[in-house]
N, C-alpha and C positions, 0 to 999 in steps of 0.2 A: 287474957289468952299471951300476953307478955310472957309468963308465969307459968304455961302449961308447954309439957315436953312435946315436941312436935308430933311423933308415933301416937302421944293420946290423942291430940286434935283431930289425927288424920284417921283414928279407931271411929272417932265419935262422926266426924262425915261421914268417912264408909257406913255409920248405923242404919237401921231402920229408922231413928229418929228425926222429924223434921228440920230440928235446927242442930248443929249449925250447916248451910246447907249455899245454894251457886250465891248469896250475895257475900255471906261471910267469906267463899272463898274469893270472889272478885278482893276483894278488902285485902287480904293476906299474897295475893297477885301484886297487889300495889306495895304492901309494907317489903315484899322479895326485892322490887325496883328499885326502892328507894334505897332498900340496905344494900342494892349492889352499886347504886352510883355513891352512895360514903365510901365503900370499900375503895373506888377508885381512887376518889379524893384524898382516902388516906394514904393511896399508896402515889399518890403523886406529891403530895407536898411533900417539903424535904428536899426533894429530888434534885440537885443544882440544874441537870437539863433544860427541867420545867419550872425553873423559878420568877419568870414574868408573868406564869398563869398562878400564883400562888393565892393571890388575894381572890380571885376567882374560884379557887378550891375550898377555897375557906369557906368563903359566902353560899355555895353550893352546898357546903357538907352541914354547914347549920340549917337550910333549909331541907336535904333530903332524909336531917336525924328527926327533923318536927313531922314529919311527912309521913317517916315508917311508925311514928306515935298516934300520929293519924289513923295513918289504917288498922294499926290493927286494935283502935279503941273502936274503929267500924265493922270489923267482923265480930267483935264482941255486943256490937248495938242491933247488927241484925238480925241476931238471935232474936233475942229480944221485939223488935219491930215484927218480922212475922211472926213470933208465939200471938200476939198483939190481935193481929189480923186473926188468927185459925181461934182465938177466944172468940171474937165476936163473931163467926159463922156460927160457933157453939150459940150462942145465946136466945130462950126462947123466943118464938113465933106463934106462939096458944093465939092469942087474942091480938088486934087490930093494933093496941098501944105497943105490945109486945115488936111487933111485927117493926112497925116503925125506927123504938128505940134499938132493934135490930140492925135495921137499914144504916141509920146516923152512926152506930157504933164502926159499922161497918165501911164506912168511910173516911171516917174520920184514921179510923188504924191502914184504911190504903193511901191514903197520905203519909202517915209516919213513915210507909214501909218503904215509899216510893224517897220520901229524903236521905236516906242512907244511902240508896246506891246510889242516888246524886249525887251525896257528896263524895262515893267514892270515886265517881268518875273525875270528878273534880281533881282528887287527889292526884289520880292517873294522869291526868292533863299535865298538873305540875309537876310531876316526877318525868314527863318524856320531856318537857319544856328544858329542864334540867339536864338531858342525858345531850338534850341541841348543846347546850349551855358549853356543859366542858367537854364535848366532842373534840376540838381541836388541840385543846391544852392535855387533855389525859394523857398518861404513860403508858406510852407505846405498848408494854409486856402487859396491860387489864384494859386494851382497845377493846376485845371481843366483848367482855363486861358489860361494856357501855352499851353495847345492839342490846344483849341477853337483859339489859335494865329498862332498855326502851321496849323490846319485847315482850317482858312480863307485865309494864304497862298497858301494855298497849291490851292485851289479854283483859287484864282487868278493865279496862276502859270498856270493850266488848260485852264482857261481864255482867258489868254494872249496868250499859244500856238497857239489855233484857231484862236485869230484873226493874229497873225503871218503869220500862214498858207495859210489863205484865202487870202492875199494881196500879198505871195507867189507861191501862183496859177498863177497868172494872170503878174507874170512877166516873160519876153523874155532871159534878159540876165542870163545864165545858171549857171555862175562862179560866177555873183552876186548873183543868188539865194541860189547857194552852200554856199558861204558865210553866208550867213545871217541863211541860214539853222545848219549850222557849231556853230554858236557861239547858236542859241536856241538849239544846244543839250546838250551846255557845262550847260546849266540852269535844263533841265529835271528832271538829279537824285535827286534833291532835294523834287521831289515829295517822292519818298519813306524815304527821311531822316522824312517828315512830317508824314509819317504813323507811326515811332519809336517810334516820341514822343508822337503821341495821345495812341498805343501801352500800353509804359511805363509810360505813366500816368493815363492809364483806369488798368495795373496790381496795381501800387501801392492804388490808391484810391479803389479798390477790395478788396486787402491786409488788408487793413487799416480796412473794414468793415467785415472782416473773409471771403470775399469768394470771 
C-alpha cells in the first residue's frame, strides 16, 4: 500500500474488482488521520511558543507514525481476507461432506474478515485519542488539521464498524459473535470524542474570527 501511487490505488478501488473495497478504504482513512496528526506535531515541535508541549507532541508523533503504518498494513490485509471469504463461497458443495467443508471454511473466513476491520476500528479510535491529546498544545496555524484528522479517523471508525457487522451477520457461532461485538463496542465511543474535537476546533476558530 505504501509503495503504491494514490491515483493507482483509487483506480483499483473504483474498478469492478471486488478488492480493494470498503474495508481497505476505512483503513486508508485512518492512515490519513494519523498522517495529519504527525503533521501537526511536526509543525508544533520546535516552536518556542509551544515549548511546554514538546514532550507531549514528540510522544504523539511516535504514536501517530506507528498507527499510520498499522493502518496502511490493514488496508492491504483487508483485500486478502475479503478474497478468502470469496474463495470459501466458491468451494464445491456437490456432496454432504463438501457442503460441510465449505460451510466451515466460510465461517473461518468470516472470522478473519471481521478481524481486520475490528483492528482498523481500534486504530481509528487511537488516532482520535491522539487528536484529543494534542488539541490544546497544537500550533494554532494548523489547528484545523487536528479537526480533519479526527474527522478522517471518525469516518474510518464508522466504516470499520459496518465492515465488522457485515461479517458478524454471517457467523453461526453465537459466543464468538458476541465476543467480537463486545470488542467492537469498546471502540465506538471514540466517535463522540471525534465530534468533540471538531466542535472544539470550530469554536476556537470562530472565536478567533470574532464570531
